[in-house]
N, CA, C and O atoms as a CHARMM CRD file, in Angstrom:
* protein
*
  324
    1    1 UNK  N      0.71600  -1.03100  16.48300 PROA 1      0.00000
    2    1 UNK  CA     2.08600  -0.99100  16.92800 PROA 1      0.00000
    3    1 UNK  C      2.98800  -1.06700  15.70300 PROA 1      0.00000
    4    1 UNK  O      2.72900  -1.84300  14.78300 PROA 1      0.00000
    5    2 UNK  N      4.02500  -0.27900  15.69200 PROA 2      0.00000
    6    2 UNK  CA     4.95100  -0.27000  14.58000 PROA 2      0.00000
    7    2 UNK  C      6.37600  -0.22900  15.11900 PROA 2      0.00000
    8    2 UNK  O      6.67300   0.50500  16.06200 PROA 2      0.00000
    9    3 UNK  N      7.25000  -1.02400  14.51300 PROA 3      0.00000
   10    3 UNK  CA     8.64700  -0.99500  14.90600 PROA 3      0.00000
   11    3 UNK  C      9.49400  -1.39800  13.71500 PROA 3      0.00000
   12    3 UNK  O      9.01200  -2.06500  12.80000 PROA 3      0.00000
   13    4 UNK  N     10.75400  -0.99600  13.72400 PROA 4      0.00000
   14    4 UNK  CA    11.65700  -1.24000  12.60700 PROA 4      0.00000
   15    4 UNK  C     12.45500  -2.50500  12.86200 PROA 4      0.00000
   16    4 UNK  O     13.22700  -2.57100  13.81900 PROA 4      0.00000
   17    5 UNK  N     12.27700  -3.50500  12.01600 PROA 5      0.00000
   18    5 UNK  CA    13.01500  -4.75600  12.14600 PROA 5      0.00000
   19    5 UNK  C     14.35700  -4.72200  11.41900 PROA 5      0.00000
   20    5 UNK  O     15.10600  -5.69800  11.44900 PROA 5      0.00000
   21    6 UNK  N     14.65700  -3.60500  10.76900 PROA 6      0.00000
   22    6 UNK  CA    15.90300  -3.41400  10.02300 PROA 6      0.00000
   23    6 UNK  C     16.11000  -4.52400   8.98600 PROA 6      0.00000
   24    6 UNK  O     17.15900  -5.16600   8.93600 PROA 6      0.00000
   25    7 UNK  N     15.08300  -4.72700   8.16600 PROA 7      0.00000
   26    7 UNK  CA    15.11200  -5.78200   7.16200 PROA 7      0.00000
   27    7 UNK  C     15.33200  -5.25200   5.74100 PROA 7      0.00000
   28    7 UNK  O     15.19900  -6.01300   4.78300 PROA 7      0.00000
   29    8 UNK  N     15.66000  -3.98500   5.58500 PROA 8      0.00000
   30    8 UNK  CA    15.83200  -3.40500   4.26400 PROA 8      0.00000
   31    8 UNK  C     16.83800  -4.21200   3.45700 PROA 8      0.00000
   32    8 UNK  O     17.87000  -4.64600   3.96900 PROA 8      0.00000
   33    9 UNK  N     16.51200  -4.40100   2.19100 PROA 9      0.00000
   34    9 UNK  CA    17.36300  -5.09600   1.22900 PROA 9      0.00000
   35    9 UNK  C     17.61300  -6.55400   1.59000 PROA 9      0.00000
   36    9 UNK  O     18.54400  -7.16500   1.06500 PROA 9      0.00000
   37   10 UNK  N     16.80500  -7.12000   2.47300 PROA 10     0.00000
   38   10 UNK  CA    16.93800  -8.53200   2.80700 PROA 10     0.00000
   39   10 UNK  C     16.15800  -9.39900   1.83700 PROA 10     0.00000
   40   10 UNK  O     15.46500  -8.89500   0.95300 PROA 10     0.00000
   41   11 UNK  N     16.27700 -10.69200   2.00700 PROA 11     0.00000
   42   11 UNK  CA    15.58400 -11.65100   1.16200 PROA 11     0.00000
   43   11 UNK  C     14.89600 -12.68100   2.04800 PROA 11     0.00000
   44   11 UNK  O     15.42100 -13.07500   3.08900 PROA 11     0.00000
   45   12 UNK  N     13.71200 -13.10900   1.61600 PROA 12     0.00000
   46   12 UNK  CA    12.95900 -14.07700   2.41200 PROA 12     0.00000
   47   12 UNK  C     12.22600 -15.04900   1.51600 PROA 12     0.00000
   48   12 UNK  O     11.80900 -14.70100   0.41100 PROA 12     0.00000
   49   13 UNK  N     12.07000 -16.27400   2.00000 PROA 13     0.00000
   50   13 UNK  CA    11.24400 -17.27900   1.36400 PROA 13     0.00000
   51   13 UNK  C     10.13600 -17.60600   2.35800 PROA 13     0.00000
   52   13 UNK  O     10.41200 -17.99000   3.49400 PROA 13     0.00000
   53   14 UNK  N      8.88000 -17.45400   1.93300 PROA 14     0.00000
   54   14 UNK  CA     7.73600 -17.69800   2.81100 PROA 14     0.00000
   55   14 UNK  C      6.92800 -18.83800   2.23200 PROA 14     0.00000
   56   14 UNK  O      6.39300 -18.72100   1.12900 PROA 14     0.00000
   57   15 UNK  N      6.82900 -19.95300   2.96800 PROA 15     0.00000
   58   15 UNK  CA     5.98300 -21.05100   2.51900 PROA 15     0.00000
   59   15 UNK  C      4.54900 -20.75900   2.94100 PROA 15     0.00000
   60   15 UNK  O      4.30700 -20.19400   4.00700 PROA 15     0.00000
   61   16 UNK  N      3.60800 -21.14700   2.09900 PROA 16     0.00000
   62   16 UNK  CA     2.20200 -20.83100   2.37200 PROA 16     0.00000
   63   16 UNK  C      1.94700 -19.34500   2.25400 PROA 16     0.00000
   64   16 UNK  O      1.10900 -18.79600   2.96900 PROA 16     0.00000
   65   17 UNK  N      2.66700 -18.68700   1.35300 PROA 17     0.00000
   66   17 UNK  CA     2.66100 -17.23400   1.29400 PROA 17     0.00000
   67   17 UNK  C      1.65100 -16.58600   0.37400 PROA 17     0.00000
   68   17 UNK  O      1.77400 -15.39600   0.08800 PROA 17     0.00000
   69   18 UNK  N      0.64700 -17.32500  -0.10600 PROA 18     0.00000
   70   18 UNK  CA    -0.30300 -16.70200  -1.02400 PROA 18     0.00000
   71   18 UNK  C     -1.67300 -16.45000  -0.41100 PROA 18     0.00000
   72   18 UNK  O     -2.50800 -15.78200  -1.02100 PROA 18     0.00000
   73   19 UNK  N     -1.91600 -16.97200   0.78000 PROA 19     0.00000
   74   19 UNK  CA    -3.22000 -16.78400   1.42400 PROA 19     0.00000
   75   19 UNK  C     -3.04600 -16.59400   2.93300 PROA 19     0.00000
   76   19 UNK  O     -2.02900 -16.98400   3.50700 PROA 19     0.00000
   77   20 UNK  N     -4.03700 -15.99800   3.55100 PROA 20     0.00000
   78   20 UNK  CA    -4.11200 -15.91000   5.00700 PROA 20     0.00000
   79   20 UNK  C     -2.90300 -15.29000   5.67600 PROA 20     0.00000
   80   20 UNK  O     -2.39600 -14.25100   5.25400 PROA 20     0.00000
   81   21 UNK  N     -2.44900 -15.96100   6.73900 PROA 21     0.00000
   82   21 UNK  CA    -1.32600 -15.45600   7.53200 PROA 21     0.00000
   83   21 UNK  C     -0.05800 -15.35800   6.68000 PROA 21     0.00000
   84   21 UNK  O      0.69700 -14.39300   6.79900 PROA 21     0.00000
   85   22 UNK  N      0.17500 -16.35100   5.82500 PROA 22     0.00000
   86   22 UNK  CA     1.35600 -16.32000   4.96400 PROA 22     0.00000
   87   22 UNK  C      1.37400 -15.10000   4.06300 PROA 22     0.00000
   88   22 UNK  O      2.41800 -14.47300   3.88600 PROA 22     0.00000
   89   23 UNK  N      0.22100 -14.75500   3.48900 PROA 23     0.00000
   90   23 UNK  CA     0.12900 -13.56300   2.63400 PROA 23     0.00000
   91   23 UNK  C      0.38500 -12.30000   3.44800 PROA 23     0.00000
   92   23 UNK  O      1.00200 -11.35600   2.95600 PROA 23     0.00000
   93   24 UNK  N     -0.08500 -12.28200   4.68600 PROA 24     0.00000
   94   24 UNK  CA     0.15900 -11.12100   5.55500 PROA 24     0.00000
   95   24 UNK  C      1.64400 -10.99300   5.88300 PROA 24     0.00000
   96   24 UNK  O      2.17200  -9.88400   5.95500 PROA 24     0.00000
   97   25 UNK  N      2.31800 -12.12400   6.08200 PROA 25     0.00000
   98   25 UNK  CA     3.75900 -12.10200   6.34100 PROA 25     0.00000
   99   25 UNK  C      4.49400 -11.57000   5.11600 PROA 25     0.00000
  100   25 UNK  O      5.39600 -10.74200   5.23500 PROA 25     0.00000
  101   26 UNK  N      4.10000 -12.05300   3.93300 PROA 26     0.00000
  102   26 UNK  CA     4.71100 -11.56100   2.68500 PROA 26     0.00000
  103   26 UNK  C      4.54600 -10.05000   2.58300 PROA 26     0.00000
  104   26 UNK  O      5.50600  -9.33800   2.28900 PROA 26     0.00000
  105   27 UNK  N      3.34700  -9.56400   2.82200 PROA 27     0.00000
  106   27 UNK  CA     3.07400  -8.12800   2.71700 PROA 27     0.00000
  107   27 UNK  C      3.91100  -7.33000   3.72500 PROA 27     0.00000
  108   27 UNK  O      4.46200  -6.28500   3.38000 PROA 27     0.00000
  109   28 UNK  N      4.00700  -7.81500   4.95900 PROA 28     0.00000
  110   28 UNK  CA     4.79400  -7.11300   5.98000 PROA 28     0.00000
  111   28 UNK  C      6.27100  -7.06700   5.59600 PROA 28     0.00000
  112   28 UNK  O      6.92900  -6.04200   5.77500 PROA 28     0.00000
  113   29 UNK  N      6.78900  -8.17000   5.07200 PROA 29     0.00000
  114   29 UNK  CA     8.19400  -8.20300   4.66200 PROA 29     0.00000
  115   29 UNK  C      8.43800  -7.26700   3.48200 PROA 29     0.00000
  116   29 UNK  O      9.46300  -6.58700   3.42800 PROA 29     0.00000
  117   30 UNK  N      7.49400  -7.23100   2.53200 PROA 30     0.00000
  118   30 UNK  CA     7.61400  -6.29900   1.40200 PROA 30     0.00000
  119   30 UNK  C      7.64000  -4.86000   1.89000 PROA 30     0.00000
  120   30 UNK  O      8.45600  -4.05700   1.43800 PROA 30     0.00000
  121   31 UNK  N      6.75600  -4.54300   2.80200 PROA 31     0.00000
  122   31 UNK  CA     6.69000  -3.17600   3.32000 PROA 31     0.00000
  123   31 UNK  C      7.95500  -2.80700   4.08500 PROA 31     0.00000
  124   31 UNK  O      8.29800  -1.63100   4.20200 PROA 31     0.00000
  125   32 UNK  N      8.64600  -3.82300   4.60600 PROA 32     0.00000
  126   32 UNK  CA     9.90800  -3.57500   5.30500 PROA 32     0.00000
  127   32 UNK  C     11.07000  -3.43900   4.32700 PROA 32     0.00000
  128   32 UNK  O     12.19800  -3.16700   4.73900 PROA 32     0.00000
  129   33 UNK  N     10.80000  -3.63100   3.01500 PROA 33     0.00000
  130   33 UNK  CA    11.83500  -3.44600   2.00800 PROA 33     0.00000
  131   33 UNK  C     12.54400  -4.70500   1.56500 PROA 33     0.00000
  132   33 UNK  O     13.62500  -4.62600   0.98100 PROA 33     0.00000
  133   34 UNK  N     11.96800  -5.86200   1.82500 PROA 34     0.00000
  134   34 UNK  CA    12.60800  -7.11900   1.45900 PROA 34     0.00000
  135   34 UNK  C     12.11000  -7.65800   0.13000 PROA 34     0.00000
  136   34 UNK  O     11.00300  -7.34300  -0.30600 PROA 34     0.00000
  137   35 UNK  N     12.94600  -8.47800  -0.51400 PROA 35     0.00000
  138   35 UNK  CA    12.53000  -9.27800  -1.65100 PROA 35     0.00000
  139   35 UNK  C     11.92000 -10.54400  -1.06900 PROA 35     0.00000
  140   35 UNK  O     12.47900 -11.12700  -0.14100 PROA 35     0.00000
  141   36 UNK  N     10.77300 -10.97900  -1.60200 PROA 36     0.00000
  142   36 UNK  CA    10.08300 -12.12300  -1.02100 PROA 36     0.00000
  143   36 UNK  C      9.71600 -13.13100  -2.10200 PROA 36     0.00000
  144   36 UNK  O      9.16900 -12.77100  -3.14400 PROA 36     0.00000
  145   37 UNK  N     10.02500 -14.39300  -1.84000 PROA 37     0.00000
  146   37 UNK  CA     9.58100 -15.49000  -2.68300 PROA 37     0.00000
  147   37 UNK  C      8.51700 -16.24100  -1.89700 PROA 37     0.00000
  148   37 UNK  O      8.81100 -16.83700  -0.86100 PROA 37     0.00000
  149   38 UNK  N      7.28200 -16.21400  -2.38700 PROA 38     0.00000
  150   38 UNK  CA     6.16700 -16.89600  -1.73000 PROA 38     0.00000
  151   38 UNK  C      5.94800 -18.24700  -2.40200 PROA 38     0.00000
  152   38 UNK  O      5.83200 -18.32400  -3.62500 PROA 38     0.00000
  153   39 UNK  N      5.89200 -19.30500  -1.60600 PROA 39     0.00000
  154   39 UNK  CA     5.69000 -20.65100  -2.11900 PROA 39     0.00000
  155   39 UNK  C      4.38200 -21.17800  -1.53900 PROA 39     0.00000
  156   39 UNK  O      4.10300 -21.00500  -0.35300 PROA 39     0.00000
  157   40 UNK  N      3.59000 -21.81600  -2.38000 PROA 40     0.00000
  158   40 UNK  CA     2.32000 -22.37800  -1.92500 PROA 40     0.00000
  159   40 UNK  C      1.92800 -23.53500  -2.83400 PROA 40     0.00000
  160   40 UNK  O      2.51900 -23.73200  -3.89600 PROA 40     0.00000
  161   41 UNK  N      0.91900 -24.30400  -2.40300 PROA 41     0.00000
  162   41 UNK  CA     0.45100 -25.40800  -3.23600 PROA 41     0.00000
  163   41 UNK  C     -0.02500 -24.91100  -4.58700 PROA 41     0.00000
  164   41 UNK  O      0.16900 -25.57500  -5.60500 PROA 41     0.00000
  165   42 UNK  N     -0.64300 -23.74900  -4.59500 PROA 42     0.00000
  166   42 UNK  CA    -1.08700 -23.13400  -5.84900 PROA 42     0.00000
  167   42 UNK  C     -1.04700 -21.62600  -5.67100 PROA 42     0.00000
  168   42 UNK  O     -1.09800 -21.11600  -4.55200 PROA 42     0.00000
  169   43 UNK  N     -0.95500 -20.92700  -6.78300 PROA 43     0.00000
  170   43 UNK  CA    -0.92300 -19.46500  -6.74600 PROA 43     0.00000
  171   43 UNK  C     -2.26500 -18.97100  -7.27300 PROA 43     0.00000
  172   43 UNK  O     -2.56900 -19.15200  -8.45200 PROA 43     0.00000
  173   44 UNK  N     -3.07700 -18.34600  -6.40800 PROA 44     0.00000
  174   44 UNK  CA    -4.36600 -17.85200  -6.87500 PROA 44     0.00000
  175   44 UNK  C     -4.19300 -16.69700  -7.85200 PROA 44     0.00000
  176   44 UNK  O     -3.23700 -15.92900  -7.74600 PROA 44     0.00000
  177   45 UNK  N     -5.12400 -16.57000  -8.81200 PROA 45     0.00000
  178   45 UNK  CA    -5.00400 -15.49400  -9.80000 PROA 45     0.00000
  179   45 UNK  C     -4.99000 -14.10300  -9.17400 PROA 45     0.00000
  180   45 UNK  O     -4.42000 -13.17300  -9.74300 PROA 45     0.00000
  181   46 UNK  N     -5.60800 -13.95700  -8.01400 PROA 46     0.00000
  182   46 UNK  CA    -5.65000 -12.63900  -7.37800 PROA 46     0.00000
  183   46 UNK  C     -4.40300 -12.33800  -6.54000 PROA 46     0.00000
  184   46 UNK  O     -4.33000 -11.28600  -5.90400 PROA 46     0.00000
  185   47 UNK  N     -3.42600 -13.24700  -6.53300 PROA 47     0.00000
  186   47 UNK  CA    -2.19500 -13.00300  -5.78000 PROA 47     0.00000
  187   47 UNK  C     -1.51800 -11.75400  -6.33700 PROA 47     0.00000
  188   47 UNK  O     -1.32800 -11.63100  -7.54700 PROA 47     0.00000
  189   48 UNK  N     -1.15600 -10.82500  -5.44700 PROA 48     0.00000
  190   48 UNK  CA    -0.54600  -9.58000  -5.92800 PROA 48     0.00000
  191   48 UNK  C      0.80200  -9.82600  -6.59100 PROA 48     0.00000
  192   48 UNK  O      1.61400 -10.61200  -6.10300 PROA 48     0.00000
  193   49 UNK  N      1.02500  -9.15500  -7.68900 PROA 49     0.00000
  194   49 UNK  CA     2.30800  -9.24800  -8.39200 PROA 49     0.00000
  195   49 UNK  C      3.07200  -7.95100  -8.16200 PROA 49     0.00000
  196   49 UNK  O      2.58300  -6.87000  -8.48900 PROA 49     0.00000
  197   50 UNK  N      4.23900  -8.05900  -7.61300 PROA 50     0.00000
  198   50 UNK  CA     5.10100  -6.89900  -7.37000 PROA 50     0.00000
  199   50 UNK  C      6.50500  -7.24700  -7.82700 PROA 50     0.00000
  200   50 UNK  O      6.88000  -8.41700  -7.90200 PROA 50     0.00000
  201   51 UNK  N      7.26100  -6.23100  -8.12400 PROA 51     0.00000
  202   51 UNK  CA     8.62700  -6.45800  -8.58100 PROA 51     0.00000
  203   51 UNK  C      9.46900  -7.14900  -7.50800 PROA 51     0.00000
  204   51 UNK  O     10.40400  -7.88100  -7.83100 PROA 51     0.00000
  205   52 UNK  N      9.14200  -6.91900  -6.23700 PROA 52     0.00000
  206   52 UNK  CA     9.94300  -7.49200  -5.15700 PROA 52     0.00000
  207   52 UNK  C      9.41500  -8.84300  -4.68500 PROA 52     0.00000
  208   52 UNK  O      9.88500  -9.37700  -3.68000 PROA 52     0.00000
  209   53 UNK  N      8.43500  -9.40100  -5.41000 PROA 53     0.00000
  210   53 UNK  CA     7.82700 -10.65000  -4.98800 PROA 53     0.00000
  211   53 UNK  C      7.63800 -11.59100  -6.15900 PROA 53     0.00000
  212   53 UNK  O      7.31900 -11.16000  -7.26800 PROA 53     0.00000
  213   54 UNK  N      7.83300 -12.86100  -5.91500 PROA 54     0.00000
  214   54 UNK  CA     7.50600 -13.89500  -6.89400 PROA 54     0.00000
  215   54 UNK  C      6.73800 -14.97300  -6.15500 PROA 54     0.00000
  216   54 UNK  O      6.99100 -15.22100  -4.97600 PROA 54     0.00000
  217   55 UNK  N      5.80900 -15.61100  -6.83400 PROA 55     0.00000
  218   55 UNK  CA     5.05200 -16.71000  -6.24600 PROA 55     0.00000
  219   55 UNK  C      5.30100 -17.96200  -7.06100 PROA 55     0.00000
  220   55 UNK  O      5.23400 -17.94400  -8.29000 PROA 55     0.00000
  221   56 UNK  N      5.59300 -19.05900  -6.35800 PROA 56     0.00000
  222   56 UNK  CA     5.90500 -20.32200  -7.01200 PROA 56     0.00000
  223   56 UNK  C      4.90200 -21.37500  -6.56400 PROA 56     0.00000
  224   56 UNK  O      4.76200 -21.61400  -5.36400 PROA 56     0.00000
  225   57 UNK  N      4.19200 -22.02000  -7.51100 PROA 57     0.00000
  226   57 UNK  CA     3.28100 -23.08900  -7.13400 PROA 57     0.00000
  227   57 UNK  C      4.04300 -24.39100  -6.93000 PROA 57     0.00000
  228   57 UNK  O      4.30800 -25.10900  -7.89400 PROA 57     0.00000
  229   58 UNK  N      4.39900 -24.70200  -5.68900 PROA 58     0.00000
  230   58 UNK  CA     5.13300 -25.92900  -5.38300 PROA 58     0.00000
  231   58 UNK  C      4.86100 -26.32000  -3.94500 PROA 58     0.00000
  232   58 UNK  O      5.25900 -25.59700  -3.03200 PROA 58     0.00000
  233   59 UNK  N      4.19300 -27.44400  -3.71300 PROA 59     0.00000
  234   59 UNK  CA     3.97600 -27.88000  -2.34000 PROA 59     0.00000
  235   59 UNK  C      5.30900 -28.16000  -1.65800 PROA 59     0.00000
  236   59 UNK  O      6.01500 -29.09300  -2.04000 PROA 59     0.00000
  237   60 UNK  N      5.65500 -27.37400  -0.66800 PROA 60     0.00000
  238   60 UNK  CA     6.95100 -27.52200   0.01300 PROA 60     0.00000
  239   60 UNK  C      7.06000 -28.86000   0.72700 PROA 60     0.00000
  240   60 UNK  O      8.16800 -29.31000   1.01900 PROA 60     0.00000
  241   61 UNK  N      5.93400 -29.50500   1.01400 PROA 61     0.00000
  242   61 UNK  CA     5.95500 -30.77800   1.74000 PROA 61     0.00000
  243   61 UNK  C      6.21800 -31.97200   0.82900 PROA 61     0.00000
  244   61 UNK  O      6.38800 -33.08400   1.33000 PROA 61     0.00000
  245   62 UNK  N      6.26000 -31.78600  -0.48100 PROA 62     0.00000
  246   62 UNK  CA     6.45600 -32.89300  -1.41300 PROA 62     0.00000
  247   62 UNK  C      7.90100 -32.88800  -1.91100 PROA 62     0.00000
  248   62 UNK  O      8.30500 -31.95300  -2.60100 PROA 62     0.00000
  249   63 UNK  N      8.67600 -33.90000  -1.57900 PROA 63     0.00000
  250   63 UNK  CA    10.08700 -33.94400  -1.97900 PROA 63     0.00000
  251   63 UNK  C     10.31500 -33.79400  -3.47800 PROA 63     0.00000
  252   63 UNK  O     11.34100 -33.25300  -3.89000 PROA 63     0.00000
  253   64 UNK  N      9.37500 -34.26500  -4.30700 PROA 64     0.00000
  254   64 UNK  CA     9.58100 -34.18600  -5.75400 PROA 64     0.00000
  255   64 UNK  C      9.57300 -32.75000  -6.25800 PROA 64     0.00000
  256   64 UNK  O     10.03700 -32.49200  -7.36800 PROA 64     0.00000
  257   65 UNK  N      9.05800 -31.80800  -5.47300 PROA 65     0.00000
  258   65 UNK  CA     9.03100 -30.40400  -5.88200 PROA 65     0.00000
  259   65 UNK  C     10.25200 -29.62300  -5.39100 PROA 65     0.00000
  260   65 UNK  O     10.44200 -28.46600  -5.76600 PROA 65     0.00000
  261   66 UNK  N     11.06200 -30.24400  -4.56800 PROA 66     0.00000
  262   66 UNK  CA    12.20400 -29.54800  -3.97400 PROA 66     0.00000
  263   66 UNK  C     13.17900 -28.97900  -5.00900 PROA 66     0.00000
  264   66 UNK  O     13.59100 -27.82800  -4.86400 PROA 66     0.00000
  265   67 UNK  N     13.57100 -29.73200  -6.05100 PROA 67     0.00000
  266   67 UNK  CA    14.52400 -29.15100  -7.01400 PROA 67     0.00000
  267   67 UNK  C     13.98400 -27.90400  -7.71800 PROA 67     0.00000
  268   67 UNK  O     14.71300 -26.92500  -7.87900 PROA 67     0.00000
  269   68 UNK  N     12.73100 -27.92700  -8.13500 PROA 68     0.00000
  270   68 UNK  CA    12.15300 -26.76000  -8.79600 PROA 68     0.00000
  271   68 UNK  C     12.04400 -25.57600  -7.86800 PROA 68     0.00000
  272   68 UNK  O     12.29600 -24.44000  -8.27000 PROA 68     0.00000
  273   69 UNK  N     11.66900 -25.83200  -6.62400 PROA 69     0.00000
  274   69 UNK  CA    11.56700 -24.77700  -5.62000 PROA 69     0.00000
  275   69 UNK  C     12.94000 -24.17700  -5.34500 PROA 69     0.00000
  276   69 UNK  O     13.08500 -22.95700  -5.27200 PROA 69     0.00000
  277   70 UNK  N     13.93700 -25.02500  -5.19500 PROA 70     0.00000
  278   70 UNK  CA    15.29300 -24.53000  -4.93600 PROA 70     0.00000
  279   70 UNK  C     15.80300 -23.69400  -6.10100 PROA 70     0.00000
  280   70 UNK  O     16.41900 -22.65000  -5.89300 PROA 70     0.00000
  281   71 UNK  N     15.55200 -24.14300  -7.31000 PROA 71     0.00000
  282   71 UNK  CA    15.99000 -23.39400  -8.50200 PROA 71     0.00000
  283   71 UNK  C     15.29100 -22.03600  -8.56600 PROA 71     0.00000
  284   71 UNK  O     15.93600 -21.01800  -8.81900 PROA 71     0.00000
  285   72 UNK  N     13.97700 -22.01700  -8.33900 PROA 72     0.00000
  286   72 UNK  CA    13.23500 -20.75200  -8.36300 PROA 72     0.00000
  287   72 UNK  C     13.75000 -19.80500  -7.28900 PROA 72     0.00000
  288   72 UNK  O     13.90000 -18.60700  -7.53000 PROA 72     0.00000
  289   73 UNK  N     14.02100 -20.34400  -6.10500 PROA 73     0.00000
  290   73 UNK  CA    14.51800 -19.50800  -5.00600 PROA 73     0.00000
  291   73 UNK  C     15.87900 -18.91900  -5.35600 PROA 73     0.00000
  292   73 UNK  O     16.11200 -17.72900  -5.14800 PROA 73     0.00000
  293   74 UNK  N     16.76200 -19.73100  -5.87700 PROA 74     0.00000
  294   74 UNK  CA    18.09600 -19.24500  -6.23600 PROA 74     0.00000
  295   74 UNK  C     18.02600 -18.17000  -7.30900 PROA 74     0.00000
  296   74 UNK  O     18.72900 -17.16300  -7.22500 PROA 74     0.00000
  297   75 UNK  N     17.18300 -18.37500  -8.32000 PROA 75     0.00000
  298   75 UNK  CA    17.06300 -17.38500  -9.38800 PROA 75     0.00000
  299   75 UNK  C     16.44100 -16.08900  -8.88600 PROA 75     0.00000
  300   75 UNK  O     16.96000 -15.00800  -9.16200 PROA 75     0.00000
  301   76 UNK  N     15.33500 -16.18400  -8.15200 PROA 76     0.00000
  302   76 UNK  CA    14.65800 -14.98200  -7.68800 PROA 76     0.00000
  303   76 UNK  C     15.51500 -14.19800  -6.70600 PROA 76     0.00000
  304   76 UNK  O     15.54100 -12.96800  -6.74000 PROA 76     0.00000
  305   77 UNK  N     16.20600 -14.90200  -5.84600 PROA 77     0.00000
  306   77 UNK  CA    16.98300 -14.24100  -4.81100 PROA 77     0.00000
  307   77 UNK  C     18.39400 -13.90100  -5.28600 PROA 77     0.00000
  308   77 UNK  O     19.25900 -13.58200  -4.47000 PROA 77     0.00000
  309   78 UNK  N     18.63100 -13.96300  -6.57600 PROA 78     0.00000
  310   78 UNK  CA    19.87400 -13.54100  -7.21800 PROA 78     0.00000
  311   78 UNK  C     21.09400 -14.35300  -6.82800 PROA 78     0.00000
  312   78 UNK  O     22.19600 -13.81700  -6.71000 PROA 78     0.00000
  313   79 UNK  N     20.89900 -15.62500  -6.63200 PROA 79     0.00000
  314   79 UNK  CA    22.02600 -16.51400  -6.35600 PROA 79     0.00000
  315   79 UNK  C     22.18500 -17.49600  -7.51200 PROA 79     0.00000
  316   79 UNK  O     22.43500 -18.68000  -7.28700 PROA 79     0.00000
  317   80 UNK  N     22.04200 -17.01600  -8.74400 PROA 80     0.00000
  318   80 UNK  CA    22.11200 -17.86600  -9.92000 PROA 80     0.00000
  319   80 UNK  C     23.51500 -18.44900 -10.03700 PROA 80     0.00000
  320   80 UNK  O     24.49600 -17.70600 -10.06300 PROA 80     0.00000
  321   81 UNK  N     23.61600 -19.78500 -10.10700 PROA 81     0.00000
  322   81 UNK  CA    24.95800 -20.40500 -10.20600 PROA 81     0.00000
  323   81 UNK  C     25.60900 -20.14400 -11.54200 PROA 81     0.00000
  324   81 UNK  O     26.73000 -20.59400 -11.78000 PROA 81     0.00000
């Protein structure tokens, strides 16, 4: 099944985006034309590198990683202060 979600030129942050279902979500969003920031506990070496995607090793559940994650998201998604 295929349908157009009209996500071209959008931006997304996907937690758990380097493996399994999260990686599939990242891939689907990329194919729809979005910029994607994938966040996970670790970034495996085989994680695909694309111009429209960045992967950040930061456990989203740990408050101490929040500032680094927020900074990476702002920079990647072009909201640099």
